[in-house]
Every structure is written in structure tokens, then in C-alpha cells.
PLY file of the C-alpha trace (Angstrom):
ply
format ascii 1.0
element vertex 408
property float x
property float y
property float z
element edge 407
property int vertex1
property int vertex2
end_header
-41.34 58.22 -56.63
-44.44 55.70 -57.55
-41.11 53.61 -59.71
-38.84 54.20 -56.36
-41.60 52.31 -54.44
-42.49 49.85 -56.82
-38.78 49.06 -56.94
-38.51 48.42 -53.66
-41.88 46.36 -53.33
-40.21 44.32 -56.62
-36.76 43.56 -53.78
-39.09 42.80 -50.72
-40.70 40.14 -53.13
-37.36 38.59 -54.18
-35.65 38.47 -50.63
-38.82 36.12 -49.45
-39.09 33.98 -52.65
-34.91 33.41 -51.54
-35.05 32.99 -47.49
-38.36 30.30 -48.34
-36.56 27.92 -50.76
-34.80 25.19 -49.34
-30.92 24.95 -48.91
-29.06 23.45 -52.32
-26.16 20.75 -51.80
-23.74 20.78 -53.95
-23.82 19.30 -57.16
-28.06 20.04 -56.83
-30.62 19.42 -55.33
-31.88 20.03 -51.15
-30.61 19.69 -48.15
-32.07 16.48 -46.25
-31.10 15.29 -42.74
-31.43 12.08 -40.94
-32.00 10.23 -37.14
-30.95 6.64 -36.38
-28.79 3.71 -36.01
-26.03 3.26 -38.01
-26.30 -0.28 -39.39
-23.88 -0.87 -42.16
-20.65 0.20 -43.28
-18.69 0.40 -45.72
-15.18 1.68 -45.74
-13.96 0.92 -49.02
-16.96 1.85 -50.63
-17.11 5.17 -48.19
-20.89 4.57 -47.33
-22.89 4.69 -43.91
-26.16 3.59 -44.18
-27.91 4.64 -41.01
-31.96 2.92 -40.40
-34.04 5.40 -38.87
-36.77 4.02 -35.64
-39.48 4.53 -38.66
-39.40 4.24 -42.45
-36.77 2.86 -45.21
-32.92 2.71 -44.44
-30.68 5.05 -46.13
-26.94 4.70 -47.88
-24.91 7.40 -47.35
-21.64 8.08 -49.24
-18.46 9.66 -47.11
-16.98 12.42 -49.51
-13.51 14.16 -48.33
-15.21 16.82 -48.08
-17.64 15.23 -45.04
-17.49 16.27 -42.07
-17.24 13.37 -39.88
-17.44 14.09 -35.40
-17.87 10.83 -32.92
-18.48 11.96 -29.13
-18.17 15.09 -30.56
-14.95 14.99 -31.66
-13.43 15.13 -35.28
-13.11 11.43 -36.97
-13.05 9.68 -39.65
-15.34 7.12 -41.33
-12.91 3.91 -40.51
-14.30 5.35 -36.76
-17.05 4.81 -36.83
-19.34 2.05 -35.16
-22.20 -0.15 -36.30
-24.73 0.58 -33.71
-24.01 4.15 -33.33
-26.53 6.33 -32.87
-26.04 9.33 -35.75
-27.43 12.54 -37.39
-26.63 13.00 -41.09
-27.03 16.01 -43.22
-27.01 15.34 -47.35
-28.14 16.14 -50.97
-31.35 14.94 -52.08
-30.37 14.17 -55.18
-26.55 13.00 -54.69
-26.64 11.15 -51.33
-23.25 12.24 -50.82
-22.99 13.36 -46.70
-21.89 17.03 -46.19
-22.17 16.30 -42.33
-21.82 12.61 -40.16
-22.43 13.25 -35.96
-22.62 9.86 -34.22
-21.75 8.90 -30.75
-21.47 5.71 -29.05
-24.68 3.72 -28.68
-24.20 2.11 -24.87
-26.71 0.31 -22.68
-26.14 -0.29 -18.96
-26.91 -3.14 -17.45
-26.10 -4.99 -14.27
-26.23 -8.72 -13.25
-23.97 -12.13 -12.53
-21.59 -13.48 -14.83
-22.60 -16.77 -15.24
-19.86 -17.84 -17.90
-16.60 -16.60 -19.92
-15.51 -17.90 -23.10
-11.79 -17.21 -23.57
-12.06 -18.22 -27.39
-15.14 -16.99 -28.34
-13.59 -13.77 -26.66
-17.21 -13.54 -24.91
-18.33 -13.33 -21.35
-22.59 -14.45 -20.78
-24.38 -11.95 -17.77
-27.70 -12.75 -16.38
-29.75 -9.69 -15.90
-30.20 -9.16 -11.99
-33.30 -7.37 -13.00
-34.33 -10.84 -14.94
-34.76 -11.33 -18.77
-32.24 -13.50 -20.87
-29.03 -13.65 -20.25
-26.91 -11.75 -22.14
-24.64 -13.00 -24.54
-21.09 -10.12 -24.59
-18.11 -9.73 -26.93
-15.21 -8.19 -25.27
-12.60 -6.71 -28.08
-9.27 -5.14 -27.26
-10.61 -1.90 -27.12
-13.13 -3.64 -24.19
-12.01 -1.40 -20.84
-12.55 -4.48 -18.01
-11.61 -4.02 -14.27
-12.05 -6.24 -11.09
-11.69 -5.71 -7.68
-8.19 -3.99 -7.27
-7.34 -4.88 -11.23
-7.16 -2.06 -13.36
-7.42 -3.28 -15.72
-7.76 -6.53 -15.69
-8.04 -9.21 -18.25
-10.93 -11.66 -19.73
-9.03 -14.27 -17.87
-8.96 -12.40 -14.48
-13.31 -12.61 -14.43
-15.37 -15.20 -12.80
-18.81 -16.89 -12.62
-20.39 -15.35 -10.05
-18.75 -11.43 -10.11
-21.75 -9.20 -10.15
-21.18 -7.18 -13.18
-21.73 -3.76 -14.48
-21.60 -3.48 -18.13
-21.66 -0.87 -20.84
-22.82 -2.48 -24.72
-23.54 -2.02 -27.73
-27.80 -3.16 -28.31
-27.07 -3.37 -31.91
-23.48 -5.88 -32.05
-23.42 -6.47 -28.59
-20.21 -5.14 -28.38
-19.26 -4.54 -24.78
-17.14 -1.39 -24.54
-16.18 -1.09 -20.70
-16.95 -4.51 -17.95
-16.74 -3.82 -14.08
-16.75 -6.92 -11.69
-16.52 -7.28 -8.18
-17.08 -10.43 -6.27
-20.59 -11.01 -4.36
-19.16 -11.36 -0.43
-20.94 -12.17 1.88
-19.92 -11.59 5.98
-19.33 -14.38 8.56
-17.55 -14.35 12.09
-17.86 -17.58 14.29
-15.11 -20.43 14.57
-13.00 -22.61 12.95
-13.93 -26.29 13.83
-12.39 -27.70 10.90
-9.35 -27.28 8.37
-8.59 -29.36 5.52
-5.51 -27.60 3.74
-4.91 -30.94 1.93
-8.77 -29.83 0.41
-7.74 -25.78 0.64
-11.01 -26.04 3.04
-12.22 -24.96 5.96
-15.37 -25.06 8.38
-16.47 -22.34 10.56
-19.39 -22.17 13.41
-21.25 -18.74 12.72
-21.68 -16.87 15.89
-25.05 -16.33 15.74
-26.43 -19.22 13.81
-24.60 -22.15 15.16
-24.79 -23.45 10.96
-21.14 -24.87 10.04
-20.24 -22.98 6.88
-17.42 -24.97 4.11
-15.34 -22.53 2.23
-12.58 -22.84 -0.19
-8.96 -21.24 -0.32
-7.72 -20.98 -2.85
-4.08 -19.19 -3.84
-6.63 -15.65 -4.48
-7.76 -15.59 -0.74
-6.05 -13.13 1.31
-5.50 -14.73 4.16
-3.87 -13.67 7.53
-3.51 -15.00 11.45
-2.78 -12.18 14.29
-2.59 -10.06 11.47
0.51 -11.43 10.14
0.32 -13.35 6.18
-0.34 -17.07 6.66
-1.42 -20.21 5.24
-4.37 -22.81 5.16
-2.21 -24.88 7.01
-1.07 -22.18 9.83
-5.05 -21.82 10.92
-5.90 -23.77 14.21
-8.80 -25.40 15.03
-10.69 -23.00 17.88
-9.79 -19.52 15.79
-11.61 -16.70 16.47
-12.96 -16.38 12.25
-13.80 -13.06 10.21
-13.79 -14.34 6.44
-15.88 -12.28 2.71
-17.31 -14.74 0.60
-19.03 -15.49 -2.71
-21.70 -17.22 -1.57
-22.18 -18.55 -5.11
-18.62 -20.41 -5.55
-18.00 -20.47 -1.93
-14.75 -19.24 -2.78
-13.30 -17.14 0.58
-11.89 -13.77 -0.81
-10.66 -12.80 3.26
-9.85 -14.90 6.00
-8.86 -13.24 8.76
-8.06 -15.39 12.30
-6.92 -14.83 15.57
-6.30 -16.88 18.77
-9.58 -17.07 21.05
-9.02 -14.83 23.92
-11.02 -14.98 27.70
-9.11 -13.10 30.04
-9.47 -14.17 34.23
-8.58 -13.04 37.17
-8.14 -15.19 40.54
-5.11 -16.27 42.79
-2.47 -19.33 42.11
-3.96 -22.78 43.70
-1.50 -25.19 41.99
1.61 -25.91 39.60
2.62 -28.97 36.97
5.66 -28.76 35.96
5.33 -32.72 34.54
2.32 -31.31 32.06
2.68 -28.04 31.79
0.48 -26.78 33.52
-1.03 -24.19 36.16
-4.56 -24.37 38.35
-6.61 -20.90 38.65
-9.11 -20.11 41.45
-11.31 -17.39 40.19
-12.38 -14.22 41.79
-15.96 -14.06 40.98
-17.34 -17.49 40.55
-14.69 -19.29 42.86
-14.41 -21.87 40.39
-10.51 -23.51 39.45
-9.78 -23.77 35.55
-6.64 -25.65 34.43
-4.99 -23.67 31.31
-1.97 -25.36 29.49
1.60 -23.65 28.95
3.99 -23.56 25.85
6.76 -22.19 24.45
4.65 -19.31 22.84
3.31 -18.28 26.45
3.91 -14.58 27.82
5.15 -15.60 31.21
5.63 -12.96 33.79
5.64 -12.65 37.15
6.19 -8.76 38.86
6.63 -7.46 35.15
9.85 -9.84 34.78
9.99 -12.60 31.90
10.22 -16.20 33.91
9.63 -19.46 34.05
6.68 -21.70 34.78
9.07 -23.16 38.20
9.13 -19.08 39.01
5.64 -19.26 39.87
4.15 -19.34 43.35
1.30 -20.46 44.70
-0.92 -18.05 46.13
0.63 -15.51 43.64
-2.07 -13.50 41.58
-2.81 -14.34 38.18
-3.93 -12.27 35.06
-4.41 -15.24 32.33
-5.50 -15.06 28.92
-6.28 -18.55 27.08
-7.99 -20.40 24.17
-11.29 -21.68 25.67
-11.69 -24.25 23.08
-7.86 -25.84 23.55
-7.21 -24.52 27.19
-3.80 -22.68 26.37
-2.35 -19.65 27.58
-1.34 -16.64 25.77
-0.05 -15.00 29.09
0.17 -15.57 32.66
0.87 -12.16 34.27
1.54 -13.13 37.82
1.60 -10.50 40.83
2.18 -11.45 44.37
-0.68 -11.02 46.37
0.04 -8.23 49.18
-1.29 -7.09 52.10
-0.62 -4.15 54.24
-0.26 -3.78 57.82
0.88 -0.70 59.87
1.78 -0.03 63.37
4.64 -1.30 66.15
7.25 -3.50 66.60
6.36 -5.99 69.09
9.30 -8.13 69.33
11.77 -9.25 66.88
13.70 -12.47 66.44
16.80 -12.06 64.22
17.52 -15.64 64.45
14.50 -17.04 62.97
14.23 -14.13 60.79
10.50 -13.48 62.57
8.92 -9.61 63.64
5.85 -9.44 65.09
3.85 -6.27 64.65
1.01 -4.73 67.10
-1.67 -2.71 64.14
-2.46 0.64 65.25
-6.44 -0.08 64.57
-6.91 -2.99 65.58
-4.34 -4.21 68.25
-3.58 -6.88 66.60
-0.64 -9.12 66.73
0.69 -9.92 62.80
3.88 -12.37 63.25
5.83 -12.11 59.82
8.80 -14.22 58.06
11.74 -11.89 56.71
13.91 -13.22 54.23
16.65 -12.25 51.59
13.86 -10.88 49.10
12.64 -8.54 52.14
13.37 -5.42 51.66
13.95 -3.72 55.09
14.30 0.48 54.21
14.70 3.59 56.93
14.41 6.83 54.49
16.04 6.25 51.69
18.41 3.79 53.48
18.72 -0.28 52.58
19.15 -1.38 56.78
19.36 -5.05 58.20
16.50 -6.69 60.53
18.79 -6.71 63.74
18.93 -2.58 63.07
15.09 -2.94 63.86
14.24 -2.43 67.48
11.46 -3.24 69.49
8.78 -0.02 69.23
9.97 1.17 65.57
6.74 2.22 63.95
6.98 0.89 60.45
4.61 -0.03 57.62
4.84 -3.94 56.23
3.71 -5.02 52.65
3.07 -9.02 52.52
2.22 -11.95 51.38
-0.87 -12.72 53.01
-0.05 -17.13 52.43
2.97 -17.41 52.92
3.36 -13.91 55.27
7.05 -13.51 54.43
7.11 -9.31 54.26
7.87 -8.40 50.69
8.37 -4.88 52.00
9.05 -2.48 54.95
9.50 0.88 55.32
10.49 1.81 58.88
9.40 5.51 60.36
0 1
1 2
2 3
3 4
4 5
5 6
6 7
7 8
8 9
9 10
10 11
11 12
12 13
13 14
14 15
15 16
16 17
17 18
18 19
19 20
20 21
21 22
22 23
23 24
24 25
25 26
26 27
27 28
28 29
29 30
30 31
31 32
32 33
33 34
34 35
35 36
36 37
37 38
38 39
39 40
40 41
41 42
42 43
43 44
44 45
45 46
46 47
47 48
48 49
49 50
50 51
51 52
52 53
53 54
54 55
55 56
56 57
57 58
58 59
59 60
60 61
61 62
62 63
63 64
64 65
65 66
66 67
67 68
68 69
69 70
70 71
71 72
72 73
73 74
74 75
75 76
76 77
77 78
78 79
79 80
80 81
81 82
82 83
83 84
84 85
85 86
86 87
87 88
88 89
89 90
90 91
91 92
92 93
93 94
94 95
95 96
96 97
97 98
98 99
99 100
100 101
101 102
102 103
103 104
104 105
105 106
106 107
107 108
108 109
109 110
110 111
111 112
112 113
113 114
114 115
115 116
116 117
117 118
118 119
119 120
120 121
121 122
122 123
123 124
124 125
125 126
126 127
127 128
128 129
129 130
130 131
131 132
132 133
133 134
134 135
135 136
136 137
137 138
138 139
139 140
140 141
141 142
142 143
143 144
144 145
145 146
146 147
147 148
148 149
149 150
150 151
151 152
152 153
153 154
154 155
155 156
156 157
157 158
158 159
159 160
160 161
161 162
162 163
163 164
164 165
165 166
166 167
167 168
168 169
169 170
170 171
171 172
172 173
173 174
174 175
175 176
176 177
177 178
178 179
179 180
180 181
181 182
182 183
183 184
184 185
185 186
186 187
187 188
188 189
189 190
190 191
191 192
192 193
193 194
194 195
195 196
196 197
197 198
198 199
199 200
200 201
201 202
202 203
203 204
204 205
205 206
206 207
207 208
208 209
209 210
210 211
211 212
212 213
213 214
214 215
215 216
216 217
217 218
218 219
219 220
220 221
221 222
222 223
223 224
224 225
225 226
226 227
227 228
228 229
229 230
230 231
231 232
232 233
233 234
234 235
235 236
236 237
237 238
238 239
239 240
240 241
241 242
242 243
243 244
244 245
245 246
246 247
247 248
248 249
249 250
250 251
251 252
252 253
253 254
254 255
255 256
256 257
257 258
258 259
259 260
260 261
261 262
262 263
263 264
264 265
265 266
266 267
267 268
268 269
269 270
270 271
271 272
272 273
273 274
274 275
275 276
276 277
277 278
278 279
279 280
280 281
281 282
282 283
283 284
284 285
285 286
286 287
287 288
288 289
289 290
290 291
291 292
292 293
293 294
294 295
295 296
296 297
297 298
298 299
299 300
300 301
301 302
302 303
303 304
304 305
305 306
306 307
307 308
308 309
309 310
310 311
311 312
312 313
313 314
314 315
315 316
316 317
317 318
318 319
319 320
320 321
321 322
322 323
323 324
324 325
325 326
326 327
327 328
328 329
329 330
330 331
331 332
332 333
333 334
334 335
335 336
336 337
337 338
338 339
339 340
340 341
341 342
342 343
343 344
344 345
345 346
346 347
347 348
348 349
349 350
350 351
351 352
352 353
353 354
354 355
355 356
356 357
357 358
358 359
359 360
360 361
361 362
362 363
363 364
364 365
365 366
366 367
367 368
368 369
369 370
370 371
371 372
372 373
373 374
374 375
375 376
376 377
377 378
378 379
379 380
380 381
381 382
382 383
383 384
384 385
385 386
386 387
387 388
388 389
389 390
390 391
391 392
392 393
393 394
394 395
395 396
396 397
397 398
398 399
399 400
400 401
401 402
402 403
403 404
404 405
405 406
406 407
């Protein structure tokens, strides 16, 4: 029994001794670990140099048996990059790596683009948090995106763009560049168009200040909802614009004809100057507006010519307050209604006198070829009417012409 106890005790001591000894690497020596940043790679010599946060750099050899991973996936020596964060296990005596796990070392920065060098394949970014400019290299693997351009190219980037960039802080290689136009918005009236210079001037609504914007082939320009050119813009147009405040280049310009709407009565028509004067309902003031080939002219819902309008017509007009050019003239015959009985009829002169029910006032109206006379659903002539007939009449109070007579 004592002999058995001695044997068991010896086995326990031996097992404890075994687990206290460090692992042994292939070829002898213990296994050690190092973490840091890859500072050098020699594909021909099959070596990787790792710079730890503290202490001296270490160069390890990558053998056939070395397990290499990058960003969690199986990889190879040539896929590792200087600046990668790395953890490695290696033999203390041989310096042969058993395992290397690397991951992309990247910093995110935001700022504005101050220059692009297409020959050197670099961009310079001023960080928004302050500090020195960043000069970053772009290669074939760099993902570049700009606004709606995905992917974009270095040529698509413009000075003044707002930049979000992911880059290697050791090599300053950009992994991803996201660019967008730094846009400000404004609303106002177009005060000047210089198509030959590719420039427009806009007077802002709020401040009254004038802003001069450049317009080029990249500007999204519309007028009245349709794609347009700078030459199609007209002084006085209402403008909404988005622009780069650094370059003053317009990214988007939406223009439309400014509209003021008034109601009133038609005072006069001048066919020579293609204009009409309207007495406004609220203020009683007169305004003269012009019409051209694009003006929509209607009377009683039917498209007409300027000569078809009549003094006294009720008018709804939409016009440009800067040019006084009307985009719409909608005319209606002014109407009053009288209900009563016929007191007198002069079929020869086309006259009809009506005594109103409520006031007993006599109203004498003209009946012409445009007057519609009905008894029920039937059209009848003026000669069919008789003194004493009860009727309802709609008439023009200015001309006293009966528009419609309904005999009861």
C-alpha cells in the first residue's frame, strides 16, 4: 500500500512539472508572442518585421507551416500590408512564426479637400478638427465615392469637397474616400444672367444681398420643371439654388416664372401693345399686363384671342411682377341675377323690361343673338315671351345684355 502511495505521488509531481514548462516550438525553444504594427515585409526573404508599442522590433520568418490570417480570413504573406496591426506566435530560438493574425490599421478622418494630384495619385485633406493637412496616397484598391458616383475616380473629386477618409496612419494609404459637395441653399430672384461667362446673379429673399454663382456642365439646371440651359433663364425668375460656398459653383439651380395673382375687372384692351388694364378688386388700383404667344387666354373656359376679351369682364390674372408679362388671363362675363315679371317687350329693339319681385325696381335689358332663352328644356325666341311672364335673368351689369333667360 505504501508503495502504491509513493507511485501516485511521483506521478502527480511529474504531471505538475510538465504543465509548468512553456510550450516548445518546432525546432526547439519556447513559443513566444508579440503584438504591434508591421513595419516591413520582405516577400523574397519571407520575413515580416513587427514593431511593438514598446521595445525593439522583431523580424520573424514565414514558413510553409505558418498560419497567416488578415481581417479574420486566411491569407498569405504578400497580402499583408505595412502598417497592419498584428499578433504573432513564434519560436524563441528559430524566430519562425507559427501564426500571424493581421488586421487593417485604419484611422477615420473628416475634412475638406484642398488639392488633388493626378500624377502623384495623392489628395490633400484639411482635417475639420484642426491640425496639419493630410497628404494621402490613392491606389487601385482605394474605394472612391462622390455623391451619386459609386464608384468614382480621382478625377471626379473637386477642391472644396467634404471628405470622409479611412487611411493607414503608417503608410498614409487611403482605403476609402467618401466625398460630397459642401452645399448651401438660397432662395431669391434672378437679377443677372451672363451665359457667355457661365454666371448668374441672385438677389436673396431674406437678406437682399446678391450672390454670384458659376454654372457649368455639372450643374443640374431646370426651368419650370424641365431641364434647361443657362441661356433659358430670364431675369426675374424665381430661383432655388444649392452651391459650393468655397468654389461658388452651383450644384443645382431650379428656376420658375414668378407669379402674382390678382382678380378684378377689365378696364381696357390695347391690341397694338398686346396689353390689358385690370382694375383690382381689393385696392381699386389699376395694373397693366402684357400678353405674348405663351400667355394662356381664356374666356368662359374657352381659349380665345386678346380681341375676344370685353371691357367689364371679370379677370383672374397670373403675371410676372418684374416683367408684368401674364402667363394666364382667365376671363368671365360678369353676372347679376334678377327675378321678376315681364313689364314690357320690344322684340324689334331687342329689349326686355323686368319688374323685380323684392324691390319692384324696373330693369331694362338687351337681348341679342348670344342670349339663351329657355322655357323648361326648350329654347325659344324673344317673340315667344309675353308681358306678365315670370322669369329669372342673368345679365352683364356693365352692358345690360341678358346672358340667359329662364321662363317659369
